[in-house]
C-alpha positions as CSV (number, residue, x, y, z in Angstrom):
1,M,-134.7,-4.0,46.6
2,K,-137.3,-6.8,46.6
3,I,-136.7,-9.8,44.4
4,K,-139.5,-12.2,43.6
5,L,-137.9,-15.6,42.9
6,H,-141.2,-17.4,42.7
7,D,-144.4,-16.2,41.2
8,G,-147.4,-17.7,42.9
9,L,-148.3,-19.2,46.2
10,L,-146.7,-22.1,48.0
11,T,-148.4,-24.6,50.1
12,R,-147.6,-24.8,53.8
13,N,-145.5,-27.9,53.3
14,E,-143.7,-26.5,50.3
15,T,-142.9,-23.4,52.3
16,R,-141.6,-25.4,55.3
17,S,-139.5,-27.5,53.0
18,L,-138.0,-24.5,51.2
19,L,-137.3,-22.7,54.5
20,N,-135.6,-25.9,55.9
21,D,-133.3,-26.0,52.9
22,F,-132.5,-22.4,53.3
23,K,-131.7,-22.9,57.0
24,Q,-129.3,-25.7,56.1
25,V,-127.5,-23.4,53.6
26,L,-127.2,-20.6,56.2
27,I,-125.8,-23.1,58.8
28,K,-123.3,-24.5,56.4
29,L,-122.2,-21.0,55.4
30,H,-121.3,-20.3,59.1
31,E,-119.7,-23.7,59.6
32,D,-117.5,-23.3,56.5
33,R,-116.3,-19.9,57.7
34,V,-114.9,-21.4,60.9
35,N,-111.2,-22.4,60.5
36,Q,-108.3,-23.4,62.7
37,E,-107.0,-19.9,62.8
38,D,-110.1,-18.4,64.3
39,S,-110.0,-17.2,67.8
40,E,-112.2,-19.0,70.4
41,E,-114.3,-15.8,70.5
42,D,-114.9,-16.0,66.7
43,V,-115.9,-19.6,66.9
44,K,-118.3,-18.9,69.7
45,M,-119.8,-16.1,67.7
46,R,-120.5,-18.4,64.8
47,E,-121.9,-21.0,67.1
48,Q,-124.3,-18.4,68.5
49,K,-125.3,-17.4,65.0
50,I,-126.0,-21.0,64.1
51,K,-128.1,-21.5,67.3
52,A,-130.0,-18.2,66.5
53,I,-130.7,-19.5,63.0
54,Q,-132.0,-22.8,64.3
55,N,-134.2,-21.1,66.9
56,D,-135.6,-18.6,64.4
57,F,-136.4,-21.3,61.9
58,F,-137.9,-23.5,64.6
59,N,-140.3,-20.6,65.5
60,I,-141.2,-20.0,61.9
61,N,-141.8,-23.7,61.4
62,Q,-144.0,-23.8,64.5
63,H,-146.0,-20.9,63.2
64,L,-146.5,-22.5,59.8
65,Y,-147.5,-25.7,61.5
66,T,-150.5,-24.0,63.2
67,Q,-151.6,-22.2,60.0
68,N,-153.6,-23.9,57.2
69,C,-152.9,-21.5,54.4
70,S,-150.8,-20.9,51.4
71,C,-147.7,-18.7,51.6
72,E,-145.9,-16.1,49.5
73,L,-142.2,-15.6,50.1
74,E,-140.2,-12.4,49.5
75,I,-136.5,-11.8,49.8
76,K,-135.1,-8.4,50.6
77,I,-131.6,-7.4,49.6
78,T,-130.1,-4.3,51.2
79,P,-126.6,-3.3,50.1
80,Y,-124.3,-2.0,52.8
81,G,-120.9,-0.4,52.7
82,E,-118.9,0.7,49.7
83,P,-119.4,-0.8,46.2
84,Q,-116.8,-3.4,45.3
């Protein structure tokens, strides 16, 4: 399923700003899921996910920095597992 949350193009700076905000939300999601009862392995897995998010968004940001164009963003939602 594709969901279009924004109709129209975004400038490079608008895109970078929006993606940075999204990155912060994803990082906070993983930070909030860590609790004192988690095993060291679970905490390390979350830390690795956070580092991967930071790295992915750094690479995206670098790519956008080199481009002088407008952007269109799409979000893909794919359901997994049993309906709840």
